[in-house]
N, C-alpha and C positions, 0 to 999 in steps of 0.2 A: 394471539398477535394483536398488538394495539393498532388502532387506525393510523396513528402517526407513521408506523412502519409498514403499512400496507401499500402496495403498488396498485395503480389503476390498471384496468385491462390493457389499455394502450401502452402504458409504461412497461408492463410485464411482457407484452408481445415484442415491443421495440428492443427491450434489453436482451431477450433470448435471441432475437435475430442478430443483434450486434455481437453478442458473445459467440454465436455460431460462425458468423462471418470472420471474426478475428481468429477463431480457432482454425478455420479452413485456410486463412491467408498466412498463418504462421505455424505451419506443421512442424517446423524444426524445433519448436518449443515443447512438443508433445508427440513425437513421431510414433510411439507405440500405443497411443490412445485413440479411441473413437468417440465421436460426439454423442451418439444415442444414449449410452449409459450415463454420461455426464448430464445431459438434459433431464433424464429420468430422475437423477439424484437431486437436481435443482428444483424440479417440479414437486418433489416430495418434501422439500425444505424451503417454503416460500419466504421465511424470515431471512434466510441466507441470500435470497434474490434481492431483498431490500438492501442488504449490505453491499452486494455487487453493484446495485443501482447507484448507491452513494459513491462507490469507487469510480464508477463511470461518470457520474454527474460532476465530480470534482477533478476530472481529467486524468484519471489513473490508467485508463485502458486495460482493465483486468483481463487476464488470460490464464488458461490452465498451464501450469508448468510442471506438474507431476502428479503421481498417484501414490498414496500411502496404502499399500496392500494390507498391512497389519491392521490398520484402523478403518479400512475401506473408505478412504476419503480422497477426494480430488483437491489439489492445492492450486489456488489462484494467487498470483502476484500482480501488482501494478506493473505494467510493461510499457508505459509511455516513454517516449524518447527522453524527455526531461522530467524532472520532479513534478508531480501533478500540480497544475497551475492553481487549482482551487484549494490547495493545502500548503501554500507558501506563506512566508512572513509570520511564522509561528515559532515560539520558543519551544523548549523540549517538553516540559511537563507543567502541571498546575502549580507545584511548589515554586518553580522558577517564575511563572507568571505572577503569582502572589507576591514574590519578593521584589519585583520591579516597582520602583517608585514613580517613574515617569515613562512616557512613551510606550505604554504596554501594548503588545499585539492583541488581536482579538481573541486568540485562543492559543492552545499548545498542541503539539503533535500527539502526545499521549491522550489528552482529553478528546481531541477530534477522532482519533482511532477508536477509542472506547465507544464514543457516541455512534460511530459508524458500524460497530460490531466487527472490527478487524484488529490486527496486531501490526506493530511496526516490524519491518524486516530486521533480522539480526545481521551482523556483519557477514556471517557465513552465507546467509540467504542472499544478501546483496551481491556478494562475489559470485554466487551461483547464477544469479540473474544476469550479471555481466557476461557470463559465458554463453548466454542465449542471444545476446545482441548488445552492442555498445549503448549505454545509457548515461545520462547526466554529463554530457560534454560541456554544457553551459551552466548547469545547476548543480546543487548538491542535495543530499537527502539525509535527514536524521536517521540513525539506526538505534535499535534497542541497546541501551547503555548498561553495562554491569554496575551493580550497586556500589562497588568499590570506587568507581569513578564518579558516579552520581552523588554519593555521600560527601564528596569533596567539592561539590558545586559544578562539576563538569558534565558534559554530554558528548557523544560521538556522532560524527557524520561522515559520509563517504561521497566520492565523486570519481570521475574517470578523466585523467589528464595524462598527457605524454605517453599514451599507450598502456597505462596501467591504472588499477584501482588504488585510490589513496584513502586511508582512514585518518581522520583528524579529530581533534578535540576542541571544544569551545566552552565558554560558560553556558550553562543550561538556560540562562535567561536571555541569551543573545537570539536575535532573529534577523533574517535578511530576505530581501525580495527574491533572491535566487535560491533560497533553501526551503525545502518542504520536507515531506516524508512519503515513503512508499509503504504500502501495507500488504498484508497477506491474509488469506482466509481459507479455511478448510470446509469442504462440503461432503 
């Protein structure tokens, strides 16, 4: 593990405490799971803790939303009420960022996710997250876009309006102050 991706003892302790508190306060997201095995898994994979720290630092409020028994992995999603504040005003990917001639955003969703060691939610994962609690009432979030759409210059995003989840398209190079992205990670 590189120094860049190592947490200080204080960051490590604060992150584990925050994750446990969030886990305890949102039991409906993971009713059949217990914290102890999750913490053991996290402690055994400190590089994953760095990714969770980045999710937390950028406003994602990561929480456990499931367990993949076949692969023995716990699944974390960004569960913040709105698209994470530290990940907004970004276009979809590096190709879109490079194509912009003026007013380029600082980064792209795909680049930031890769740098953080996480993946963008798929549309299916986004819809599953909405079943755990209403999110993105004022913001929207880029979702992983199929190559058939991306190859034509577009990208997909979702939000929750009028009592339902909407899936939209936009040019991949577009960016807005109220659009970010949500990530997921497996431990």
